[in-house]
C-alpha positions in Angstrom: -0.1 0.0 -0.1 1.2 3.7 -0.8 2.1 6.3 1.4 -1.1 8.4 0.1 -3.5 5.2 0.4 -2.5 4.8 4.1 -2.6 8.4 4.8 1.1 8.2 6.1 4.0 10.2 4.9 7.2 8.9 4.1 9.9 10.3 6.7 11.5 12.1 3.3 11.2 11.9 -0.1 13.9 9.9 -1.8 16.7 12.0 -3.0 16.5 12.9 -6.8 12.9 11.1 -7.1 11.7 13.8 -9.8 15.0 13.2 -12.3 13.8 9.2 -11.2 10.0 10.0 -12.3 8.4 8.0 -15.1 8.5 9.3 -18.7 4.8 11.5 -19.1 2.4 9.2 -20.4 2.1 8.0 -23.8 1.7 11.2 -26.5 -1.5 10.3 -27.7 -1.7 13.9 -29.8 1.5 13.1 -31.6 0.6 9.7 -32.7 -2.9 10.5 -33.8 -2.2 13.2 -36.2 1.3 11.7 -37.1 -1.4 8.9 -38.2 -4.1 11.2 -39.8 -1.3 13.1 -41.8 1.2 9.6 -42.8 -0.8 9.6 -46.2 -0.3 12.8 -47.1 3.1 12.9 -45.9 3.7 9.6 -48.5 2.0 11.2 -51.6 4.1 14.2 -51.3 7.4 11.5 -51.6 5.2 9.0 -54.1 6.1 11.3 -57.4 3.9 8.5 -59.4 1.1 9.1 -57.6 -1.0 12.0 -59.7 0.3 9.1 -62.9 -2.4 6.8 -60.5 -4.9 9.8 -59.6 -4.8 10.2 -63.7 -5.4 6.9 -64.4 -8.0 6.0 -62.3 -9.8 9.2 -64.3 -9.3 7.4 -67.1 -10.5 4.3 -66.3 -13.2 6.0 -64.8 -14.3 8.1 -67.8 -14.0 4.6 -70.2 -16.8 3.2 -67.6 -19.2 6.0 -68.8 -18.9 5.9 -72.3 -18.7 3.5 -75.5 -15.4 2.3 -77.1 -14.7 4.5 -80.5 -15.7 3.2 -83.7 -12.9 1.7 -85.8 -10.3 4.1 -87.5 -10.0 4.2 -90.8 -7.0 2.2 -92.1 -5.8 4.8 -94.7 -6.6 7.6 -92.6 -4.1 7.0 -89.6 -1.4 9.2 -88.9 1.5 7.3 -89.4 2.6 7.2 -92.7 0.1 9.2 -93.4 -0.8 11.0 -96.8 -0.2 14.9 -97.7 -3.6 15.6 -96.9 -4.0 14.2 -93.7 -0.3 14.8 -92.2 -0.9 18.6 -91.2 -3.8 17.5 -89.3 -2.2 14.9 -87.6 0.6 17.7 -86.7 -1.8 19.6 -85.1 -3.6 17.3 -83.2 -0.1 16.3 -81.8 0.6 19.9 -80.8 -2.5 20.5 -79.4 -2.2 17.0 -77.0 1.2 18.4 -76.3 -0.1 22.0 -74.9 -2.7 20.1 -73.0 -0.1 17.7 -71.5 2.1 21.3 -70.7 -0.6 22.6 -69.2 -1.2 19.2 -67.2 2.2 19.2 -66.5 2.4 22.6 -65.0 -0.5 22.0 -62.5 0.8 19.1 -61.1 3.9 20.8 -60.5 2.3 23.6 -58.6 -0.1 21.0 -56.8 2.9 18.9 -56.0 5.1 22.3 -54.6 1.9 23.7 -52.4 1.9 19.6 -50.9 5.9 19.9 -50.6 5.7 23.2 -48.9 2.5 21.5 -46.3 4.7 19.0 -45.6 7.6 21.0 -44.9 5.4 22.8 -42.8 4.6 20.0 -40.9 8.3 18.8 -40.0 8.9 22.1 -38.9 5.5 21.8 -36.7 6.8 18.2 -35.4 9.9 20.0 -34.4 8.3 22.7 -32.5 6.1 20.6 -30.8 8.9 18.4 -29.6 10.9 22.1 -28.0 7.6 22.9 -26.5 6.9 19.4 -25.0 10.7 18.5 -23.9 10.8 22.2 -22.8 7.4 21.5 -20.6 8.3 18.7 -19.0 12.0 20.0 -18.1 10.0 22.8 -16.2 7.4 20.2 -14.7 10.8 17.9 -13.3 12.7 20.9 -11.9 8.9 22.0 -10.0 8.8 18.7 -8.9 12.1 18.4 -7.4 11.5 21.8 -6.0 8.7 20.8 -4.2 10.6 17.3 -2.6 13.0 19.6 -1.6 11.2 21.6 0.3 9.0 18.7 1.8 12.4 17.0 3.0 14.1 20.3 4.3 11.0 20.4 6.3 9.9 17.2 7.3 9.6 16.6 11.2 9.8 13.2 12.3 8.6 14.2 16.1 5.0 15.5 13.9 2.9 13.5 12.0 0.4 16.0 12.0 3.1 18.7 10.6 4.4 15.9 7.7 1.0 15.5 7.2 0.3 18.8 6.1 4.0 19.5 4.1 3.4 16.0 2.2 0.0 17.2 1.0 1.6 20.6 0.6 4.0 19.2 -1.7 1.5 17.1 -3.4 -0.7 20.3 -4.0 2.8 21.9 -5.1 3.4 19.1 -7.6 -0.1 19.1 -9.2 0.1 23.0 -9.8 3.2 22.2 -11.8 1.3 19.2 -13.5 -1.5 21.9 -14.7 0.9 24.0 -16.1 2.3 21.0 -17.9 -0.8 19.8 -19.0 -2.0 23.7 -20.2 1.9 23.8 -21.8 0.8 20.5 -23.7 -2.1 21.6 -25.2 -1.0 24.9 -26.5 1.6 22.4 -28.1 -1.0 20.3 -29.1 -3.1 22.8 -31.1 -0.1 23.8 -33.1 0.9 21.0 -34.4 -3.0 20.1 -35.1 -3.1 23.5 -36.9 0.4 21.9 -39.1 -1.7 19.0 -39.7 -5.0 20.7 -40.6 -2.7 22.7 -43.2 -1.0 19.7 -44.0 -4.8 17.8 -44.6 -6.4 20.6 -46.8 -3.1 20.2 -49.0 -3.7 17.0 -49.4 -7.1 17.5 -50.4 -6.2 20.5 -52.9 -3.2 18.5 -54.5 -5.5 15.4 -55.0 -9.0 17.9 -56.4 -6.5 19.5 -58.6 -4.7 16.6 -60.1 -8.0 15.6 -60.8 -9.6 18.6 -62.5 -6.3 18.9 -64.2 -6.7 15.3 -65.8 -10.3 15.7 -66.8 -9.3 19.2 -68.7 -5.9 17.4 -70.4 -8.8 14.8 -71.5 -11.5 17.1 -73.0 -8.5 18.8 -74.9 -7.4 15.7 -76.0 -11.0 15.1 -77.0 -11.3 18.3 -78.7 -8.0 17.8 -80.7 -9.5 14.4 -82.3 -12.7 15.9 -82.7 -11.0 18.6 -84.6 -9.0 16.0 -86.3 -11.4 14.2 -87.8 -13.7 16.7 -89.0 -10.9 17.9 -91.0 -10.4 14.4 -92.2 -14.1 14.0 -93.6 -13.9 17.7 -95.1 -11.0 16.9 -96.9 -12.3 14.0 -97.9 -15.4 15.5 -98.8 -13.5 17.9 -101.0 -11.7 14.9 -102.6 
């Protein structure tokens, strides 16, 4: 049974008790936020993710529409005749332009995500600094309370010892309250960084999706123009 349970304090607290105290409870704030942003951090490191997002969108588009009609053998751009060749070149230019626009959008979105990940990592360092500092201050306060108790404890007076003991406990509890307040402040800062990162993660995915959809639309328009031009050329001959 502990001294607190029995109501009888020790004659003196062990020297260095604060230094030997257990580490603070598991950092649930840190572990929860790290888990929440893990996907976003990994996405920033996965340079093929944009391609995967685009491929998923392409497959979704294909599921919505029927297959295109067969392409006439003499109208293919490979070894195209002089009438068709300029139309093929125009289509390639239009598709290259669309690819360039998509690459620019992907790069910008990736840059924003990278910035958010960097800010998150800085937030982790800030959180570490604040929590380590708070824990250090807690240990100093606890040791001061223990030292004060040890200096004043009197083996000849149980009632005085009880008073001093619970005075020491109250001082430690006060330090613990301050510690928890510092933890709350540090956690709020880290949560803000996590929120910014998650927002950047959502923006990245939706930006890539929108950019790919725009690119697919440009490709379709290029093919529409191409076949319209081919049809007009064939009708003229």
